[in-house]
Backbone bond lengths (Angstrom), bond angles and torsions (degrees), N, CA, C in turn:
res aa  C-N    CA-C-N  psi(-1)  N-CA   C-N-CA  omega(-1)  CA-C   N-CA-C  phi
1 M - - - 1.460 - - 1.529 109.92 -
2 S 1.314 115.96 132.21 1.461 120.79 -178.46 1.524 110.60 -69.68
3 P 1.355 117.85 157.28 1.466 121.16 178.24 1.524 112.67 -54.98
4 M 1.343 116.92 -38.53 1.456 120.24 179.50 1.530 111.08 -64.06
5 K 1.337 116.41 -42.50 1.457 120.90 178.98 1.528 110.87 -64.08
6 K 1.352 115.77 -40.66 1.461 119.01 178.74 1.526 111.29 -63.84
7 K 1.339 115.15 -40.06 1.462 119.78 179.00 1.523 110.52 -63.72
8 E 1.336 117.40 -42.87 1.463 121.58 178.35 1.521 111.29 -65.06
9 A 1.346 116.61 -38.07 1.467 120.62 179.16 1.522 110.56 -65.62
10 R 1.344 117.23 -42.89 1.465 120.11 178.36 1.522 111.36 -62.57
11 A 1.331 115.36 -40.70 1.469 119.68 178.67 1.535 110.53 -63.59
12 A 1.325 115.34 -41.55 1.474 119.40 179.67 1.528 111.09 -63.06
13 Y 1.342 116.36 -45.27 1.462 120.08 178.98 1.526 111.21 -64.10
14 L 1.323 116.50 -34.43 1.463 120.68 179.31 1.522 110.62 -65.30
15 F 1.321 116.67 -42.14 1.464 120.50 179.26 1.534 111.40 -71.16
16 L 1.331 116.23 -31.77 1.465 120.27 -179.57 1.530 112.73 -78.95
17 A 1.314 117.01 -21.37 1.468 121.25 -173.38 1.525 113.82 -54.90
18 P 1.357 120.21 -48.94 1.480 118.77 -179.77 1.523 113.30 -58.27
19 S 1.329 116.11 -44.55 1.470 119.03 179.22 1.514 111.54 -65.44
20 L 1.337 116.50 -38.07 1.460 120.50 179.68 1.523 111.02 -65.43
21 V 1.328 116.64 -42.10 1.468 120.70 178.41 1.531 110.34 -62.74
22 L 1.328 116.18 -45.24 1.469 120.02 179.13 1.525 110.61 -62.06
23 F 1.336 116.58 -40.51 1.465 120.37 178.42 1.527 111.01 -62.36
24 L 1.317 116.45 -45.46 1.465 120.16 -179.35 1.516 111.87 -63.81
25 V 1.345 116.61 -42.96 1.468 120.81 -174.61 1.520 111.76 -75.15
26 F 1.326 117.15 -42.03 1.460 120.14 -170.92 1.529 114.61 -104.35
27 V 1.333 118.46 -8.17 1.474 120.53 179.16 1.522 111.42 -123.66
28 F 1.317 117.10 -59.25 1.456 120.02 -172.79 1.532 112.69 -67.12
29 V 1.330 116.84 -50.17 1.471 120.23 -179.28 1.532 111.69 -62.80
30 P 1.347 119.51 -47.23 1.470 118.58 176.11 1.529 113.03 -60.06
31 L 1.336 116.74 -37.10 1.463 119.96 179.63 1.526 110.91 -63.27
32 I 1.331 117.00 -45.93 1.461 120.67 178.06 1.527 110.38 -63.31
33 T 1.338 116.26 -39.07 1.465 120.46 178.84 1.520 111.63 -62.26
34 V 1.334 116.30 -41.58 1.462 120.75 179.19 1.526 110.48 -63.55
35 V 1.316 116.52 -42.86 1.471 120.19 179.41 1.532 110.37 -62.12
36 V 1.331 117.21 -43.03 1.467 120.67 179.09 1.525 110.57 -64.55
37 L 1.329 117.05 -45.52 1.474 120.57 -178.46 1.524 112.08 -66.28
38 S 1.341 117.48 -23.05 1.462 119.51 -179.81 1.531 111.98 -66.69
39 F 1.316 116.94 -15.24 1.468 121.35 176.61 1.535 111.68 -102.39
40 C 1.333 115.54 15.40 1.469 119.65 -175.88 1.518 111.49 -128.27
41 K 1.320 115.09 162.96 1.456 122.58 167.42 1.522 106.51 -101.59
42 Y 1.336 116.54 120.16 1.462 119.84 -172.53 1.520 108.82 -145.89
43 D 1.341 115.33 123.20 1.467 120.33 -178.48 1.522 112.61 -113.72
44 I 1.303 118.12 20.85 1.468 126.22 179.11 1.529 111.79 76.66
45 I 1.344 116.89 -43.41 1.464 120.93 -175.24 1.526 111.28 -74.87
46 S 1.333 115.94 -52.49 1.462 120.41 -178.93 1.525 110.42 -93.95
47 A 1.328 116.21 167.72 1.462 121.20 -178.95 1.530 110.47 -69.62
48 P 1.326 117.52 149.55 1.473 120.26 177.86 1.521 111.77 -61.20
49 K 1.343 115.69 142.41 1.467 121.12 177.45 1.523 108.59 -120.53
50 F 1.298 116.41 124.44 1.461 121.51 -178.66 1.527 109.98 -64.93
51 T 1.334 116.20 127.82 1.466 121.50 -179.44 1.521 112.23 -125.21
52 G 1.316 117.05 7.21 1.460 119.59 179.56 1.514 111.87 70.35
53 P 1.336 117.59 -145.12 1.471 121.45 -175.84 1.529 113.95 -84.59
54 S 1.325 118.65 15.57 1.468 120.78 -174.62 1.525 112.12 -60.23
55 N 1.332 117.56 -37.59 1.469 119.89 178.86 1.527 111.26 -65.46
56 Y 1.327 116.62 -36.87 1.462 120.13 179.28 1.530 111.01 -71.54
57 I 1.328 116.77 -33.67 1.466 120.39 175.30 1.527 110.23 -66.07
58 K 1.333 115.24 -36.46 1.467 120.52 179.69 1.519 111.68 -63.88
59 L 1.335 117.20 -30.36 1.468 121.32 -179.86 1.524 112.18 -57.27
60 A 1.337 115.74 -39.31 1.468 120.46 -174.77 1.527 112.09 -61.91
61 G 1.321 117.52 -32.11 1.457 120.01 -177.69 1.510 114.39 -104.66
62 D 1.326 117.26 12.33 1.465 120.73 -177.99 1.529 109.90 -87.23
63 H 1.323 115.96 95.11 1.471 120.56 -177.60 1.528 111.65 -70.26
64 S 1.316 117.02 -30.00 1.468 119.47 178.24 1.521 110.69 -65.96
65 L 1.320 116.41 -39.45 1.455 120.33 177.40 1.529 110.64 -65.64
66 K 1.322 116.49 -41.34 1.464 119.79 178.96 1.525 111.27 -62.74
67 A 1.337 116.70 -40.66 1.466 120.40 177.95 1.525 110.45 -64.84
68 S 1.326 116.73 -42.06 1.460 120.84 178.56 1.523 110.64 -64.42
69 A 1.332 116.60 -39.06 1.465 120.70 178.39 1.530 110.90 -64.78
70 A 1.332 116.42 -39.07 1.469 120.04 177.84 1.523 110.89 -64.99
71 N 1.334 116.43 -43.92 1.469 120.32 177.24 1.520 111.14 -60.00
72 T 1.317 115.67 -45.57 1.459 120.85 -179.04 1.515 110.94 -62.85
73 S 1.324 117.44 -42.11 1.464 121.48 -179.16 1.518 111.40 -61.44
74 V 1.334 115.98 -45.58 1.472 120.45 -179.31 1.522 110.50 -63.51
75 M 1.327 117.11 -49.33 1.462 120.31 -177.15 1.525 111.41 -66.85
76 A 1.333 116.96 -39.78 1.462 120.11 -179.99 1.527 111.64 -67.15
77 L 1.328 117.10 -42.49 1.466 121.05 -178.48 1.518 111.47 -63.26
78 F 1.332 116.78 -53.18 1.465 119.83 -176.57 1.528 111.35 -69.32
79 S 1.322 117.32 -36.45 1.467 119.73 177.15 1.519 110.15 -62.15
80 M 1.334 116.54 -45.80 1.455 120.50 -179.21 1.522 111.83 -61.78
81 I 1.322 116.62 -44.59 1.468 120.52 -179.08 1.524 111.03 -61.17
82 F 1.327 116.77 -49.91 1.466 120.06 -177.37 1.526 111.94 -69.15
83 I 1.336 117.18 -36.34 1.464 119.52 177.89 1.519 110.50 -62.29
84 I 1.334 117.37 -46.12 1.464 120.89 -178.70 1.529 110.91 -64.17
85 L 1.327 116.93 -47.04 1.472 120.45 -177.28 1.525 111.96 -64.88
86 I 1.330 116.76 -47.68 1.470 120.33 -177.76 1.522 110.62 -68.65
87 A 1.338 116.77 -41.35 1.463 120.11 179.90 1.523 111.05 -63.48
88 L 1.324 116.76 -40.67 1.470 120.56 178.93 1.518 110.82 -64.55
89 L 1.326 116.97 -44.32 1.465 121.17 178.50 1.523 110.97 -61.55
90 L 1.331 116.87 -46.85 1.463 120.82 179.94 1.523 111.10 -62.57
91 A 1.336 116.42 -41.83 1.462 119.98 -178.63 1.529 111.25 -62.55
92 V 1.333 116.22 -43.77 1.471 119.93 -179.91 1.525 110.70 -64.70
93 L 1.344 116.85 -43.46 1.469 120.38 -178.77 1.528 111.14 -66.55
94 I 1.319 116.61 -45.91 1.463 120.19 -178.25 1.523 110.98 -66.74
95 N 1.310 116.79 -38.60 1.466 120.87 -177.05 1.524 112.59 -70.89
96 N 1.335 116.22 -31.11 1.470 119.41 -172.71 1.521 114.24 -106.23
97 R 1.329 117.33 -29.04 1.454 119.75 -166.01 1.528 114.64 -108.07
98 M 1.324 118.31 -16.12 1.448 120.30 -170.24 1.529 112.06 -102.87
99 G 1.340 115.18 151.52 1.447 120.07 172.36 1.517 110.65 -71.84
100 R 1.327 115.41 171.72 1.463 119.83 -173.50 1.524 111.94 -62.06
101 V 1.348 117.04 -48.61 1.470 120.86 -178.56 1.524 110.37 -64.44
102 T 1.326 116.46 -46.31 1.466 120.49 178.76 1.516 110.74 -62.27
103 N 1.328 116.17 -38.15 1.462 121.71 178.91 1.526 110.83 -57.65
104 Y 1.329 116.57 -51.44 1.463 120.64 -178.73 1.526 111.49 -65.44
105 F 1.328 116.68 -38.25 1.466 120.15 -179.95 1.530 111.22 -64.42
106 L 1.322 117.00 -44.72 1.455 120.72 -179.68 1.524 111.72 -67.17
107 R 1.327 117.17 -38.89 1.464 119.46 175.44 1.524 110.60 -58.02
108 L 1.324 116.16 -46.24 1.460 121.04 -179.85 1.521 110.81 -64.23
109 A 1.335 116.92 -43.44 1.467 121.11 -177.11 1.524 111.66 -63.23
110 Y 1.334 116.76 -44.17 1.464 120.05 -178.37 1.533 112.33 -76.65
111 F 1.350 116.77 -28.42 1.454 119.51 -178.36 1.535 112.14 -84.27
112 F 1.323 117.18 -19.50 1.470 120.85 -174.84 1.531 113.53 -54.49
113 P 1.356 120.56 -43.56 1.476 119.26 179.38 1.524 113.72 -60.51
114 V 1.336 117.42 -24.08 1.465 120.54 -178.94 1.524 110.94 -65.94
115 I 1.332 117.32 -35.74 1.462 121.10 -175.60 1.523 112.93 -91.21
116 V 1.326 117.08 -5.86 1.465 120.91 177.88 1.523 108.74 -86.86
117 S 1.308 116.71 140.22 1.466 121.10 179.86 1.526 110.75 -59.02
118 P 1.336 117.92 135.31 1.469 120.30 176.51 1.526 113.00 -57.07
119 V 1.322 117.46 -26.44 1.469 120.97 178.45 1.522 110.28 -62.27
120 Y 1.334 116.80 -48.44 1.463 120.62 179.50 1.524 110.86 -65.07
121 I 1.326 115.75 -41.11 1.467 119.51 179.35 1.519 110.65 -60.20
122 A 1.329 117.05 -46.26 1.460 121.16 -179.15 1.527 110.93 -62.16
123 L 1.329 117.73 -45.03 1.465 121.28 -178.22 1.529 111.44 -64.26
124 I 1.327 116.14 -39.54 1.467 119.66 179.52 1.527 110.70 -67.09
125 W 1.338 116.56 -45.31 1.464 119.59 -178.54 1.533 111.76 -68.15
126 V 1.311 118.00 -30.77 1.467 120.35 175.78 1.529 110.22 -60.68
127 E 1.326 115.88 -41.54 1.467 119.90 178.37 1.528 110.87 -67.97
128 F 1.325 117.27 -41.33 1.459 120.78 179.89 1.527 112.17 -64.72
129 L 1.350 116.20 -34.75 1.457 121.02 -170.94 1.531 113.92 -100.70
130 A 1.317 117.50 5.67 1.465 120.31 178.55 1.530 110.28 -56.51
131 T 1.316 116.50 136.79 1.468 120.84 -174.16 1.516 112.62 -61.86
132 D 1.318 118.02 -44.19 1.467 121.63 -174.33 1.520 113.80 -95.69
133 T 1.310 117.40 -33.77 1.468 120.34 -173.70 1.523 113.52 -118.14
134 G 1.306 118.12 4.12 1.457 120.93 -176.58 1.516 113.44 -72.45
135 V 1.328 115.77 148.40 1.465 121.72 -178.95 1.519 111.10 -64.02
136 I 1.336 116.64 -41.31 1.465 120.08 -175.77 1.530 110.85 -64.83
137 N 1.319 117.21 -46.15 1.461 119.61 177.94 1.526 111.59 -65.51
138 Y 1.315 117.37 -30.66 1.465 120.55 177.02 1.523 110.29 -60.50
139 F 1.327 116.48 -47.77 1.465 119.59 -179.59 1.522 111.73 -70.25
140 L 1.338 117.04 -30.75 1.464 118.80 173.96 1.523 110.66 -63.19
141 N 1.322 116.57 -41.65 1.466 120.83 178.05 1.523 111.60 -65.72
142 V 1.333 116.29 -35.44 1.463 120.59 -179.55 1.521 111.11 -60.96
143 V 1.330 117.01 -38.17 1.472 120.63 -178.91 1.531 111.61 -91.71
144 G 1.342 116.52 10.64 1.453 120.20 174.42 1.513 115.87 90.01
145 L 1.334 118.34 9.97 1.463 121.36 179.48 1.527 110.14 -97.23
146 P 1.335 117.36 149.71 1.468 120.15 -179.13 1.525 111.51 -73.25
147 S 1.323 116.35 158.46 1.457 121.32 176.35 1.526 110.37 -66.57
148 V 1.313 116.26 149.20 1.457 122.08 -179.57 1.524 108.91 -112.30
149 A 1.323 116.17 134.58 1.470 120.80 178.01 1.528 108.64 -82.88
150 W 1.324 115.42 76.02 1.462 120.88 -172.51 1.526 112.98 -58.85
151 L 1.325 116.46 -38.19 1.461 120.57 -171.62 1.523 114.26 -114.85
152 T 1.318 117.36 -1.83 1.467 119.67 -175.06 1.521 113.94 -119.04
153 E 1.309 118.32 -0.34 1.464 122.23 175.96 1.526 108.20 -109.51
154 V 1.329 116.69 137.76 1.461 121.52 -167.82 1.528 112.68 -54.62
155 K 1.320 118.04 -59.33 1.458 120.37 -175.93 1.525 111.63 -69.04
156 M 1.334 116.58 -39.01 1.454 119.69 -178.18 1.524 111.95 -67.58
157 A 1.318 117.63 -33.03 1.466 120.75 178.86 1.526 110.39 -63.31
158 T 1.317 116.90 -41.37 1.470 120.29 177.81 1.522 110.93 -64.01
159 V 1.323 116.02 -44.03 1.463 120.48 178.54 1.525 110.44 -61.92
160 T 1.318 116.68 -40.79 1.467 121.04 -179.52 1.521 111.48 -62.82
161 I 1.322 116.98 -44.51 1.466 120.44 178.85 1.528 110.24 -61.14
162 I 1.330 116.89 -42.02 1.469 120.91 178.50 1.526 110.80 -61.91
163 L 1.332 117.18 -44.89 1.462 121.00 -179.01 1.528 111.59 -62.99
164 V 1.320 116.30 -43.44 1.467 119.95 179.19 1.523 110.53 -64.49
165 E 1.332 117.23 -41.20 1.464 120.96 179.09 1.532 111.05 -65.00
166 V 1.318 116.92 -40.47 1.466 119.90 178.10 1.529 109.40 -62.36
167 W 1.324 116.37 -46.15 1.465 120.66 178.90 1.527 111.28 -60.71
168 R 1.320 116.77 -37.93 1.467 121.30 -176.23 1.528 112.38 -75.17
169 Q 1.318 118.29 -34.47 1.462 121.41 -170.55 1.524 114.69 -103.33
170 V 1.324 117.61 -13.75 1.468 119.25 -172.18 1.532 111.69 -64.56
171 G 1.326 117.43 -29.33 1.460 120.12 -178.40 1.515 113.27 -64.35
172 F 1.332 117.10 -38.01 1.463 120.32 179.33 1.521 110.82 -64.79
173 A 1.325 116.21 -48.54 1.466 119.85 179.25 1.524 111.21 -62.50
174 M 1.335 116.38 -35.91 1.468 120.25 179.38 1.523 111.35 -63.02
175 I 1.337 116.85 -43.92 1.461 120.59 179.37 1.523 110.99 -62.37
176 I 1.328 116.92 -40.31 1.472 120.58 177.81 1.525 110.34 -63.90
177 F 1.336 116.57 -41.02 1.471 119.79 178.62 1.528 111.09 -65.39
178 I 1.325 117.08 -39.76 1.464 119.75 178.47 1.524 110.34 -61.99
179 A 1.336 116.43 -41.40 1.469 120.09 176.42 1.528 110.51 -61.30
180 G 1.337 116.97 -40.08 1.459 120.53 177.26 1.514 112.30 -64.72
181 L 1.333 116.71 -39.39 1.464 120.77 179.04 1.528 110.80 -65.37
182 K 1.321 116.75 -36.44 1.467 120.24 -179.66 1.532 111.64 -66.20
183 S 1.324 116.64 -22.94 1.467 119.97 -177.97 1.528 112.95 -83.91
184 I 1.335 117.88 -8.16 1.465 121.04 179.62 1.531 109.09 -82.10
185 P 1.304 119.02 122.44 1.480 120.96 -178.09 1.526 112.05 -59.18
186 V 1.320 116.07 136.16 1.467 121.71 179.58 1.527 110.66 -64.47
187 E 1.329 116.50 -27.72 1.477 120.28 -177.43 1.526 112.04 -58.80
188 Y 1.335 116.94 -30.83 1.469 119.38 179.04 1.523 110.80 -62.13
189 Y 1.339 115.99 -43.44 1.466 120.24 -179.28 1.529 111.03 -70.50
190 E 1.317 115.79 -35.44 1.472 118.78 177.81 1.520 110.66 -64.72
191 A 1.330 116.33 -41.81 1.465 119.94 178.64 1.529 110.71 -65.61
192 A 1.336 116.66 -39.98 1.463 120.13 178.66 1.515 111.05 -65.15
193 S 1.348 116.67 -38.36 1.461 120.33 178.85 1.523 111.36 -64.77
194 I 1.322 116.49 -39.54 1.466 120.40 177.66 1.521 110.90 -63.49
195 D 1.337 116.22 -34.73 1.470 120.64 179.22 1.524 112.72 -79.85
196 G 1.346 117.47 -1.84 1.460 120.93 175.21 1.514 115.02 95.05
197 A 1.329 118.18 12.48 1.469 120.68 -179.96 1.530 110.48 -75.60
198 N 1.326 116.02 136.73 1.463 119.48 176.24 1.529 109.96 -87.99
199 T 1.340 116.40 -175.54 1.464 120.97 -175.32 1.521 112.01 -63.78
200 V 1.333 116.62 -42.93 1.465 120.69 -179.17 1.521 110.38 -63.89
201 Q 1.333 116.83 -44.58 1.458 120.45 -179.90 1.529 111.14 -64.45
202 A 1.330 116.45 -40.35 1.466 119.67 178.61 1.519 111.16 -64.68
203 T 1.337 115.65 -37.33 1.463 119.63 179.63 1.521 111.03 -66.54
204 L 1.343 116.05 -44.49 1.466 120.45 -176.94 1.528 112.75 -74.58
205 R 1.322 117.83 -33.99 1.470 121.03 -174.02 1.540 113.15 -96.24
206 I 1.333 117.06 -21.47 1.463 119.41 -177.49 1.532 111.63 -117.70
207 T 1.339 115.61 -57.04 1.465 119.74 -172.75 1.523 112.22 -63.07
208 I 1.326 116.91 -54.37 1.466 120.28 -175.36 1.525 112.08 -62.95
209 P 1.361 119.11 -49.60 1.475 118.07 179.46 1.530 113.40 -59.16
210 L 1.336 117.68 -43.22 1.460 120.24 -178.24 1.527 112.41 -74.88
211 L 1.331 115.51 -14.09 1.471 119.83 -179.57 1.534 111.64 -96.16
212 T 1.336 117.51 -1.45 1.468 119.32 -176.88 1.532 114.09 -59.60
213 P 1.348 121.39 -35.50 1.469 118.43 175.05 1.525 112.29 -62.44
214 T 1.331 116.69 -37.21 1.466 120.73 177.85 1.522 110.50 -69.06
215 I 1.328 116.60 -38.15 1.465 120.41 177.11 1.520 109.99 -61.80
216 L 1.327 116.53 -43.50 1.469 120.60 178.37 1.525 110.81 -60.96
217 F 1.326 117.33 -45.86 1.461 120.86 179.13 1.524 110.84 -58.65
218 N 1.325 116.70 -46.87 1.468 120.12 179.88 1.528 111.77 -64.11
219 M 1.322 116.82 -37.93 1.460 120.57 178.39 1.518 111.20 -61.51
220 I 1.336 116.87 -45.60 1.466 120.90 -178.00 1.524 110.59 -66.25
221 I 1.336 116.66 -49.10 1.462 120.72 -178.70 1.520 111.47 -62.63
222 T 1.330 116.61 -43.39 1.468 120.57 -178.46 1.520 111.15 -68.26
223 T 1.320 117.63 -40.90 1.466 120.87 178.80 1.522 111.12 -60.30
224 I 1.326 116.38 -47.57 1.469 119.90 179.36 1.517 110.56 -61.73
225 S 1.332 116.31 -43.99 1.463 120.55 -178.76 1.523 111.66 -62.36
226 E 1.331 116.85 -43.37 1.462 120.13 -177.31 1.524 112.33 -74.31
227 L 1.315 117.93 -30.17 1.465 119.63 175.56 1.527 111.34 -65.80
228 K 1.335 116.71 -27.75 1.461 121.74 179.31 1.528 111.96 -89.89
229 L 1.313 117.41 12.65 1.473 122.36 -175.55 1.529 111.12 -53.66
230 F 1.317 116.01 125.45 1.465 120.85 -177.23 1.527 113.11 -141.44
231 A 1.324 116.98 -60.17 1.465 120.96 -168.66 1.523 113.17 -61.57
232 I 1.333 117.28 -46.30 1.468 120.35 -174.69 1.529 111.88 -62.27
233 P 1.343 120.10 -56.16 1.478 118.34 178.96 1.525 113.12 -67.20
234 N 1.328 117.30 -31.98 1.465 119.60 -179.09 1.521 111.20 -64.35
235 L 1.325 117.21 -39.23 1.458 120.87 -177.37 1.525 112.89 -88.87
236 M 1.323 117.22 -29.68 1.457 119.34 -176.11 1.518 112.78 -85.83
237 T 1.324 117.89 -38.26 1.470 120.58 -175.55 1.526 113.43 -127.89
238 E 1.338 116.68 -10.03 1.472 121.98 -175.15 1.530 111.48 55.81
239 G 1.335 115.35 29.95 1.460 120.44 179.34 1.506 114.88 88.43
240 G 1.308 117.74 -9.65 1.455 121.68 -178.65 1.515 111.63 -89.94
241 P 1.320 116.72 -173.67 1.475 125.98 -8.45 1.532 111.69 -74.47
242 V 1.305 115.94 144.92 1.467 124.24 179.77 1.540 111.14 53.03
243 D 1.312 116.50 42.18 1.470 122.88 177.96 1.523 113.45 59.36
244 S 1.318 117.06 22.39 1.465 119.64 -176.03 1.526 112.82 -74.38
245 T 1.328 117.63 -17.89 1.467 120.25 179.57 1.528 111.83 -120.32
246 R 1.314 116.75 15.33 1.465 118.78 176.92 1.516 109.33 -77.29
247 T 1.327 116.76 125.57 1.454 122.47 -177.54 1.527 110.09 -98.72
248 V 1.329 115.46 171.55 1.460 120.37 178.29 1.528 110.49 -62.79
249 A 1.330 116.78 -40.17 1.464 120.13 178.64 1.522 111.43 -62.08
250 M 1.332 117.00 -38.65 1.464 120.68 177.15 1.520 111.09 -67.26
251 Y 1.318 116.45 -43.13 1.466 120.59 179.27 1.526 110.44 -63.97
252 L 1.323 116.04 -37.89 1.463 121.37 176.84 1.527 110.39 -62.65
253 Y 1.318 116.54 -46.12 1.463 121.49 179.22 1.526 111.42 -61.86
254 Q 1.326 116.40 -45.16 1.464 120.30 -179.31 1.529 111.29 -63.97
255 T 1.334 116.37 -40.27 1.468 120.11 179.28 1.525 111.32 -64.48
256 A 1.330 116.32 -40.90 1.463 120.50 -175.37 1.518 113.02 -78.65
257 F 1.326 117.79 -46.00 1.456 120.61 -167.67 1.530 114.55 -109.62
258 L 1.314 118.20 -9.56 1.462 120.65 174.34 1.529 111.10 -107.03
259 K 1.336 116.02 -39.33 1.463 120.65 177.28 1.530 112.14 -94.91
260 F 1.312 117.29 -10.39 1.465 123.56 -179.94 1.530 112.76 55.24
261 D 1.318 115.17 36.79 1.467 120.68 176.15 1.521 108.07 -104.83
262 M 1.323 115.74 74.65 1.459 121.25 -175.18 1.528 112.66 -66.11
263 G 1.317 116.76 -31.95 1.455 119.63 179.59 1.516 111.62 -63.08
264 Y 1.329 116.36 -50.03 1.464 119.76 -179.62 1.525 110.67 -69.41
265 A 1.350 117.54 -35.67 1.469 120.45 176.53 1.528 110.34 -61.76
266 S 1.325 117.03 -37.40 1.463 120.44 177.16 1.524 111.09 -65.33
267 T 1.321 116.14 -36.49 1.467 120.42 177.30 1.526 110.84 -63.87
268 I 1.323 115.84 -42.74 1.468 120.13 176.85 1.522 110.05 -62.49
269 S 1.331 116.28 -39.58 1.468 120.68 179.60 1.524 111.19 -62.34
270 V 1.330 116.85 -43.56 1.464 120.49 179.06 1.530 110.11 -61.26
271 L 1.320 116.29 -45.73 1.468 120.17 178.16 1.519 111.06 -61.74
272 F 1.318 116.20 -41.59 1.463 122.15 -179.54 1.527 110.53 -61.58
273 I 1.326 116.36 -45.37 1.465 121.00 178.78 1.524 110.84 -61.90
274 L 1.326 116.70 -42.33 1.463 120.59 -179.93 1.526 111.40 -64.68
275 V 1.327 116.77 -40.68 1.469 120.62 179.08 1.519 110.39 -62.69
276 I 1.325 117.28 -45.70 1.463 120.75 179.12 1.528 110.61 -62.92
277 F 1.324 116.26 -41.37 1.473 120.40 178.77 1.527 110.89 -62.13
278 V 1.329 116.98 -45.31 1.465 120.83 -178.37 1.529 110.77 -65.53
279 L 1.327 117.11 -44.29 1.467 120.37 179.11 1.523 111.24 -61.83
280 T 1.319 116.78 -41.70 1.464 120.25 178.24 1.529 110.64 -64.31
281 A 1.335 115.99 -42.65 1.463 120.11 178.47 1.528 111.36 -62.32
282 L 1.327 116.75 -40.17 1.470 120.36 178.48 1.521 111.19 -65.54
283 Q 1.332 116.54 -41.40 1.460 119.42 177.38 1.528 110.90 -61.26
284 M 1.314 116.83 -41.24 1.458 120.41 178.87 1.531 110.87 -67.36
285 Y 1.334 116.67 -39.37 1.472 120.25 -178.22 1.531 111.03 -66.10
286 F 1.331 116.96 -49.39 1.462 119.70 -177.11 1.529 112.23 -75.10
287 S 1.337 117.00 -14.01 1.454 119.23 178.55 1.531 111.54 -65.47
288 K 1.323 117.53 -21.24 1.461 121.25 179.65 1.517 111.62 -60.63
289 R 1.343 115.82 -23.73 1.461 120.43 -176.19 1.532 112.95 -83.95
290 W 1.348 117.08 -19.81 1.469 117.38 -174.85 1.524 114.76 -134.60
291 V 1.312 118.61 -13.20 1.464 120.50 179.16 1.518 109.29 -85.75
292 Q 1.327 116.44 131.38 1.463 121.93 -179.85 1.526 108.56 -111.91
293 Y 1.336 115.04 118.63 1.457 120.69 176.92 1.515 109.28 -100.84
294 T 1.317 116.33 135.02 1.466 120.03 -178.76 1.528 109.91 -105.27
């Protein structure tokens, strides 16, 4: 290696060092610690005691975990689908149909919930959706419709959490889609217009195919985010009614910090990480069939 190359390599390692240290301290070491604790019985107070695979055997018969996993799967799947569809629609409309000032205003309006703490969002929506005193039920009553038990009826509580999550997250996906739309050369649309293609045809034949890498990115990010869903259901329903909105993240938190069973909570964490990794890998694998890279 030439002296110049060595100098460039040292400079590169120097710039990478802070990020590498942070990764080791806050990601790699905790990850290894979680894996080790998953083979132990640990209640925070006393020292960990090695128990072998007993925590992993316990997973197979944990019906509460299975119920939480089912709840999480349903909420994550439907949230992801609606977030992607609505964000894509909004991005196309804002990018093509709005004036400059309106464009910036709508971007800000839809993105604003993303930067607000989920705690505040949950508290505000709880007040809006209260069965007896909520604003939404008030207006339903005004137009002659009955009040809806948004947060206290099993099926409706799940739907409510999904709707709030879609409202909270759609702005982020929309901004990513707008960035993807900006990267599509205008010449493609001009050529399509000369050939007689209308707006719908241009969208289906040009916009959607060239936007598939962005769609894949949003799908992966949104899926991971929704699988980790915690704050919204924890504050809005506390996992109820009848544990219908308790997620894996909530069950993990309760096991670790309410039951003080850190060993078993670590086992759940390891399984959770593996599930997210496998789902992401599957999304990447099957993307070869429909994602078009230019």
